[in-house]
Structures are given as structure tokens and as C-alpha cells.
C-alpha positions in Angstrom: -96.6 32.7 45.1 -100.1 31.1 45.4 -100.5 27.5 46.6 -101.8 26.5 43.2 -98.7 27.8 41.4 -96.4 26.2 43.9 -97.9 22.8 43.3 -97.6 23.3 39.6 -93.9 24.1 40.0 -93.2 21.1 42.2 -95.0 18.9 39.7 -92.8 20.2 36.8 -89.6 19.5 38.8 -90.7 16.0 39.6 -91.6 15.4 36.0 -88.2 16.7 34.8 -86.3 14.5 37.2 -88.4 11.5 36.3 -87.8 12.2 32.6 -84.0 12.4 33.2 -84.0 9.2 35.2 -85.9 7.5 32.5 -83.6 8.8 29.8 -80.2 8.4 31.7 -78.7 5.0 31.1 -76.3 3.2 33.5 -73.2 4.3 31.5 -74.2 8.0 31.9 -74.8 7.6 35.6 -71.4 5.9 36.0 -69.7 8.7 34.0 -71.3 11.2 36.3 -70.1 9.4 39.4 -66.6 9.2 38.0 -66.7 12.9 37.0 -67.8 13.8 40.6 -64.9 11.7 42.1 -67.3 9.2 43.6 -65.2 6.2 42.4 -66.3 3.7 45.0 -70.0 4.3 44.1 -69.0 4.0 40.4 -67.3 0.7 41.0 -70.4 -0.7 42.9 -72.6 0.5 40.0 -70.3 -1.2 37.4 -70.1 -4.4 39.4 -73.9 -4.5 39.6 -74.1 -3.9 35.9 -71.6 -6.7 35.2 -73.7 -9.0 37.3 -76.7 -8.4 35.0 -74.6 -9.1 31.9 -75.7 -5.9 30.4 -72.3 -4.0 30.6 -70.9 -2.5 27.4 -67.2 -2.9 26.5 -66.4 0.7 27.5 -67.8 0.1 31.0 -65.2 -2.7 31.3 -62.4 -0.3 30.5 -63.7 2.3 32.9 -63.9 -0.3 35.7 -60.4 -1.6 34.9 -59.0 1.9 35.2 -60.8 2.5 38.5 -59.6 -0.8 39.9 -56.0 0.0 38.8 -56.3 3.4 40.6 -57.5 1.6 43.7 -54.4 -0.7 43.6 -56.3 -3.7 42.3 -53.8 -4.3 39.5 -54.7 -8.0 38.9 -58.4 -7.3 38.8 -57.8 -4.4 36.5 -55.7 -6.4 34.1 -58.4 -9.2 33.9 -61.0 -6.6 33.1 -58.9 -5.0 30.5 -58.3 -8.4 28.9 -62.1 -8.9 28.8 -62.4 -5.5 27.1 -59.8 -6.4 24.5 -61.7 -9.5 23.6 -64.5 -7.3 22.4 -62.2 -4.5 21.1 -59.1 -6.4 19.8 -57.8 -3.4 17.8 -57.9 -0.8 20.6 -54.3 0.4 20.7 -54.7 2.3 24.0 -56.0 -0.7 25.7 -53.3 -2.9 24.4 -50.6 -0.4 25.3 -52.1 -0.3 28.8 -51.8 -4.1 29.1 -48.2 -3.9 27.9 -47.4 -1.5 30.7 -49.3 -3.4 33.3 -47.6 -6.8 32.5 -44.2 -5.1 32.4 -44.8 -3.5 35.8 -45.8 -6.9 37.2 -42.9 -8.8 35.6 -45.4 -11.1 33.8 -43.2 -12.2 30.8 -45.9 -14.2 29.0 -48.5 -11.6 29.4 -46.1 -8.9 28.3 -45.0 -10.7 25.1 -48.6 -11.7 24.3 -49.9 -8.2 24.7 -46.9 -6.7 22.8 -47.6 -9.2 20.0 -51.2 -8.0 19.7 -50.1 -4.4 19.8 -47.5 -4.9 17.1 -50.1 -6.7 14.9 -52.4 -3.6 15.3 -49.6 -1.1 14.9 -46.8 -2.7 12.8 -44.5 0.2 13.2 -40.7 -0.3 13.4 -40.7 0.6 17.1 -43.5 -1.9 18.1 -42.0 -4.7 16.0 -38.6 -3.9 17.4 -39.8 -4.1 20.9 -41.6 -7.4 20.2 -38.6 -9.2 18.6 -36.3 -7.8 21.3 -38.5 -9.5 23.9 -38.4 -12.8 22.0 -34.6 -12.6 21.7 -34.0 -11.6 25.3 -36.0 -14.5 26.6 -34.5 -17.0 24.1 -37.7 -17.5 22.1 -35.9 -17.5 18.8 -38.4 -19.6 16.8 -41.2 -17.1 17.8 -38.9 -14.2 16.9 -38.3 -15.7 13.5 -42.0 -16.4 12.9 -42.9 -12.8 13.9 -40.2 -11.3 11.7 -41.2 -13.4 8.7 -44.9 -12.5 9.2 -44.1 -8.8 9.3 -41.7 -9.1 6.3 -44.6 -10.3 4.2 -46.3 -7.0 5.1 -43.2 -5.0 4.1 -43.0 -3.6 7.6 -39.4 -4.5 8.6 -36.4 -2.2 8.7 -33.1 -3.3 7.1 -31.7 -4.3 10.4 -34.8 -6.5 11.1 -34.6 -8.1 7.7 -30.9 -8.9 8.3 -31.9 -10.5 11.7 -34.6 -12.5 9.9 -32.0 -13.8 7.4 -29.7 -14.8 10.2 -32.4 -16.7 12.0 -33.5 -18.4 8.8 -30.0 -19.5 8.1 -29.6 -20.8 11.6 -32.8 -22.9 11.1 -31.3 -24.3 7.9 -33.8 -22.5 5.7 -31.0 -21.2 3.5 -33.0 -20.6 0.3 -35.5 -18.4 2.2 -32.6 -16.5 3.9 -31.1 -15.9 0.5 -34.4 -14.6 -0.8 -34.6 -12.1 2.1 -31.0 -11.0 1.6 -31.4 -10.5 -2.1 -34.3 -8.2 -1.6 -32.4 -6.4 1.2 -29.3 -6.0 -1.1 -31.4 -3.8 -3.4 -32.5 -1.5 -0.4 -29.1 -1.0 1.2 -26.8 1.9 0.5 -23.4 1.3 -0.9 -21.6 1.3 2.4 -23.5 -1.6 4.0 -21.3 -4.7 4.4 -22.5 -7.2 7.0 -25.8 -8.4 5.4 -24.0 -8.6 2.0 -21.2 -10.6 3.4 -23.8 -13.0 4.9 -25.5 -13.3 1.4 -22.0 -13.9 -0.1 -21.4 -16.8 2.3 -24.8 -18.4 1.8 -24.5 -18.2 -2.0 -21.0 -19.9 -1.9 -22.5 -22.5 0.4 -25.2 -23.2 -2.2 -22.7 -23.4 -5.0 -24.0 -20.2 -6.6 -20.5 -19.1 -7.5 -21.4 -17.0 -10.5 -24.0 -14.9 -8.6 -21.7 -14.6 -5.6 -18.8 -13.3 -7.8 -21.0 -10.8 -9.7 -22.5 -9.4 -6.5 -19.0 -9.3 -4.8 -17.5 -7.4 -7.7 -20.2 -4.7 -7.5 -19.9 -4.4 -3.7 -16.1 -4.3 -3.8 -16.2 -1.5 -6.3 -18.3 0.6 -3.9 -16.4 -0.4 -0.7 -12.9 0.4 -1.9 -11.3 -1.6 1.0 -8.3 -3.6 0.0 -8.4 -5.9 3.1 -12.1 -6.7 2.5 -11.5 -7.4 -1.1 -8.7 -9.8 -0.2 -10.9 -11.5 2.5 -13.8 -12.1 0.1 -11.5 -13.3 -2.6 -9.8 -15.8 -0.3 -13.2 -17.1 1.0 -14.4 -17.5 -2.6 -11.2 -19.1 -3.8 -11.4 -21.8 -1.1 -14.7 -23.2 -2.6 -15.2 -21.9 -6.1 -13.8 -23.4 -9.4 -10.6 -21.8 -10.7 -12.1 -19.8 -13.6 -14.6 -18.0 -11.3 -12.0 -17.6 -8.6 -9.5 -16.1 -11.1 -12.2 -13.7 -12.3 -12.9 -12.3 -8.9 -9.2 -12.2 -7.9 -8.3 -10.2 -11.0 -11.2 -7.8 -10.3 -9.9 -7.4 -6.7 -6.3 -6.8 -8.0 -7.5 -4.3 -10.5 -9.4 -2.4 -7.9 -6.4 -2.4 -5.5 -3.2 -2.8 -7.5 -1.1 -1.9 -4.4 -2.5 -5.0 -2.6 -2.1 -7.4 -5.5 1.1 -9.0 -4.1 -0.4 -9.3 -0.7 -3.4 -11.0 -2.2 -1.2 -13.4 -4.2 0.8 -14.3 -1.0 -2.4 -14.8 1.0 -3.8 -17.1 -1.7 -0.6 -19.1 -1.9 -0.5 -19.5 1.9 -4.1 -20.7 1.7 -3.0 -23.5 -0.6 -4.4 -22.0 -3.8 -1.1 -21.9 -5.7 -2.5 -21.8 -9.2 -4.6 -18.7 -8.5 -1.6 -17.0 -6.8 0.6 -17.9 -9.8 -2.0 -16.3 -12.1 -1.7 -13.1 -10.1 2.1 -13.1 -10.1 2.5 -13.6 -13.9 3.5 -10.4 -15.7 5.4 -9.0 -12.7 6.7 -6.3 -12.7 3.3 -4.9 -13.5 2.9 -2.0 -15.9 3.6 1.3 -14.1 4.9 -0.4 -10.9 8.2 1.1 -9.7 10.8 -1.4 -8.7 11.0 -0.2 -5.1 12.1 -2.4 -2.1 8.5 -3.0 -0.9 7.4 -4.1 -4.3 10.3 -6.4 -4.9 10.2 -7.8 -1.4 6.4 -8.4 -1.8 6.9 -10.3 -5.1 9.7 -12.5 -3.8 7.7 -13.3 -0.6 4.6 -14.1 -2.6 6.5 -16.2 -5.2 8.3 -18.1 -2.4 4.9 -18.9 -0.8 3.8 -20.7 -4.0 6.7 -23.1 -3.6 7.5 -22.6 -7.3 11.2 -21.5 -7.6 11.0 -20.6 -11.3 8.7 -17.7 -10.4 11.6 -16.2 -8.5 14.6 -17.0 -10.6 13.0 -16.3 -14.0 12.2 -12.7 -12.8 15.7 -12.4 -11.4 17.2 -13.4 -14.7 15.0 -10.8 -16.4 16.2 -8.1 -14.1 19.9 -9.1 -14.5 19.5 -8.7 -18.2 18.7 -5.0 -17.7 21.9 -2.9 -17.2 19.9 0.1 -16.1 18.3 -1.8 -13.2 21.3 -2.2 -10.9 19.6 -1.1 -7.8 16.6 -3.3 -8.5 18.9 -6.2 -9.0 20.6 -5.6 -5.6 17.2 -5.2 -4.0 16.0 -8.5 -5.6 19.1 -10.3 -4.5 18.6 -9.0 -0.9 15.0 -10.2 -1.0 16.1 -13.7 -2.1 18.6 -13.8 0.7 15.9 -12.9 3.2 13.8 -15.9 2.0 16.5 -18.5 1.4 19.6 -17.3 3.2 22.8 -15.6 2.1 24.2 -18.7 0.5 21.6 -18.4 -2.2 23.3 -15.2 -3.4 26.8 -15.7 -2.2 27.2 -18.9 -4.3 25.3 -17.4 -7.3 26.9 -18.0 -10.7 27.7 -15.8 -12.4 28.2 -13.7 -9.3 26.6 -10.3 -9.0 28.9 -7.5 -10.2 30.5 -5.3 -7.6 28.7 -2.2 -8.9 25.3 -3.9 -8.3 26.1 -5.0 -4.8 27.4 -1.5 -3.8 23.9 -0.2 -4.5 23.1 -1.9 -1.2 26.3 -1.5 0.8 25.1 -3.1 4.1 23.9 -6.2 2.1 27.1 -6.2 0.2 29.1 -6.2 3.5 27.0 -9.1 4.7 27.8 -11.1 1.6 31.5 -10.3 2.0 31.4 -11.4 5.6 29.6 -14.6 4.6 32.5 -15.3 2.3 35.0 -14.5 5.0 36.2 -11.3 3.3 36.4 -8.9 6.3 38.7 -6.4 4.6 36.4 -6.1 1.7 33.4 -5.7 4.0 35.3 -2.8 5.8 36.1 -1.2 2.5 32.5 -1.4 1.3 31.2 0.1 4.5 33.8 2.9 4.5 32.8 3.9 0.9 29.0 3.7 1.5 26.8 6.7 0.7 25.1 7.1 4.0 22.8 10.0 2.9 20.8 7.5 0.8 20.2 5.1 3.7 17.1 4.8 5.9 17.4 5.0 9.7 17.2 1.2 9.9 20.0 0.8 7.4 22.1 3.3 9.2 21.7 1.4 12.4 22.9 -1.8 10.6 25.8 0.0 9.0 26.9 1.3 12.5 26.6 -2.3 13.9 28.9 -3.6 11.2 31.4 -0.8 11.6 31.6 -1.5 15.4 31.8 -5.2 14.7 34.6 -5.0 12.1 36.8 -2.4 13.7 38.4 -1.7 17.1 36.6 1.1 19.1 39.4 3.5 18.0 39.0 2.5 14.3 35.2 2.9 14.4 35.6 6.3 16.0 38.1 7.3 13.3 35.6 6.3 10.6 32.8 8.4 12.3 35.1 11.3 13.0 36.3 11.4 9.4 32.6 11.6 8.2 31.8 14.2 10.8 34.8 16.4 9.8 33.6 16.2 6.1 30.1 17.0 7.3 28.9 13.7 5.9 27.8 12.1 9.2 24.0 11.7 9.2 22.1 13.3 12.0 21.0 9.9 13.2 24.5 8.8 14.0 25.6 11.9 15.9 24.5 10.6 19.3 26.4 7.3 18.7 29.5 9.2 17.6 29.5 11.4 20.7 28.9 8.4 23.0 31.8 6.5 21.5 34.1 9.5 21.7 33.2 10.1 25.4 33.9 6.5 26.2 37.3 6.7 24.7 38.0 10.2 26.2 38.3 11.9 22.8 37.0 15.4 21.9 34.2 15.9 19.4 32.8 18.8 17.4 34.6 22.2 17.9 37.0 20.7 20.4 38.6 18.7 17.6 39.3 21.9 15.6 40.8 23.6 18.7 43.0 20.6 19.4 44.1 20.4 15.8 45.0 24.1 15.7 47.0 23.8 18.9 48.9 20.8 17.4 49.7 22.8 14.2 50.9 25.8 16.2 53.2 23.6 18.3 51.4 24.3 21.5 51.4 21.4 23.9 48.2 20.3 25.6 
């Protein structure tokens, strides 16, 4: 190549470099330094640029990241805060600050940056983290304010709305809490209970009994839980006027007829005798069998009201029905359980013998109460054991052992066993008693009997 051409080429290269330097700004040069891994030079360049006051926001972020990588976390955080002042909606920068403050255990910085991030990104996750920070650090007023602010934007989940209502109620802002819970009630599925129960309590506290009752009836229909129906009814009856309380109680009883007597007893024990009485009127209810649990439940509930006529008027009604002998005996036994045996033993006119024998253990107790031991032994000996429950059989055995000698009790059991009428539940007691007295049981009895008839000595 000639000298002239070489000079021209050098001139062209110098011109190209000069043109690049003229066009390349400080941000581009910093980017090139960072790209080439020359971070220390990039930091010097950025610091120089900051000193001139000509640095753009993006340069601040770059320097912050470089300072963080160099271990200068405090300096990096300060620079990122400066960047956020000019770019307040930059989610990445705000998320970086949240992580930085969390790593340095700076609670105030963490909460402030998380609040900014949640304002930019009001997602359930970001809001949830913010309110959790407020709650964990006992900043409940700020938690409430944040939740209320996001509620106005329609950004809260059902759980967050419930939490807002709880905080509002705790602050005494009952009306606002009710408004939140009313809106929440429309969003919840049928199974949700807790926020609705809070709304129920707040409505009662405000004296909004009609609304509370109407909402409760709708909820109870969906919930199908007898214990919850009874609980809400009791809470309502403690404050509401009788007409509204009776309406809810009747709805609850209609939804759960098997729990009606339990509800009546609970209300009576609560002191609401008039409402309990309203539930007990008309017993026995249509379609209700006169079983021991139903009769015991009625007598216990009526006794809890402290109104004797509820018990004795129903007893008189049963005694007027010849076909209800077992129900009469069960009712008499329930009365004795509440008021003692004397209430039945001294009854005039006395219960007929055929009624009492429907409950032989109870009849034996009555006879013993009157001092009639022979009659008690006779009733027990003639009892139909196959119809008794395990508990009744245990009572029957106790009476047999109490009213007879050991030999006499064994004879009774042995007689039943030989006729194949001894219930399975009494076999162990029979064998134990026989062993104690040195007497054979089972097949051994048949062998001994055969030997005796054949004249063969033992």
C-alpha cells in the first residue's frame, strides 16, 4: 500500500472513532463497561455523572445494582430509593427494595416499600403480604386503613374482607363493618359460617333483629347443622323480642325436628321459659314416635321450664290412651328421674300393674320403694329379658343379686339358661356366680341331672 493510501486509511479510522465518541453518550459507555465486566470503572463513571447532576434514572438503578453486587447494600438501597422517586411505579425496583429491607431486617423500610408495591400491584398476594406485616408488628390501625383502601378498589379476597370487618368492629365502627359483611355475604358460598356469624352478632347488637333473623333462616337452611341452629337461636333469643325469637326458633325446629326438644331445654335453661314453652306445646309432635329418648327429652325440657303443668297435662293425656301402656311406663320413669320415685309411687290413681310391667326394672324399683320386696322379686322373675337393653339387663342382674341369696340368684339364672332364655350378655355373670358356688354350668348340668335320674351317685 502507498504512503498516500495509508494516510487516507488512518484518517478514516480517526474520523470513525471521533464520530463514535461524539455520538456515544455516558449511559452507552457505562453499559459497555458493565457488559465487559469492568464494574469498578462503570461505578467511577456513574459517580462522576451523578456529580454533574446529569444522570438519568436508569443510571441510578444500574449503580444501585453494581453497589449491591460489591457488598455496599446501604449505598445500593439509598440509590434505589432515589430511582423510585423518579419512577414510583417500577415494580421491579420496588420488589428489589422489599427484598433488600427484608434481608437487612429494616421493618419500617420493608413495610413502606411493600405498601408502595401493593399500591402498584394490588394483587391478593401483595396485599396479603402487606397486611400480614402490619398484623405481625401490631400495627392494626395501619392494617385496617390499608384493607379499607383496597376494599374500595374491589381488590380484597373474602378472607381479607372478613379481617377488615373484624378490625372495623374492634374500632367501634360497627355500621361500616356491617356494610362490609353484607357485601361479603353475597359473595360467599353456602358453606361459609364465620363471617356470617359475625354479621349476625353485629346486627343483633344494633337491634336489627328482623334482618338478623331473615339472614339466619337462609343460612341455617344451607348449613343443616342442628347444633349451630340451636346456638344461633339461643344467641338471638337472649336479646330479641319474643315474636322475632319465636319465629327463628320455629324455623330452627322445623329444619331439625329431632333437635327440637334439645333446643327447648337449652332455651329454658337460658331463662327464656316462654319461648321454650312455645316449642313444647303440641307434644307429642306429629309423626314423632313415643320412644324413650323422645319421652325423656320432653320431660327434661318441661322440667327445665319450671312449669309442672307441662309435664302432668301430657302425662294425663297419655294415661287416657289404653294403647299407649309402654309410653305411659316410659313417661312415669322419666318423671321419677326428674323428681324422684315418690312422685310416681304416691301417684293417685296408681299406675296399673300391666303398665308398670312394661318396664320391669322400673316396676321393681317402685315396689322396693314401697317396701314390697316379694313383689319386686316376682316382677324381676317374670321379666322379658329379650326386650331389654344391655344397661337394663345390668340393672336387672343387680336387683336379682340384691333381692336373693347367691343360691337363689343362681337358681333364677340357671332356670333361664336351661330354658334357653338367658341373654348372651348375662352368660359371663352366670358362669362366674356358679363357679363361686362350686356349681356346674352348661352341659355339666345335663350330665349331673341324668346321673341323678339313673340313680348313679356322684
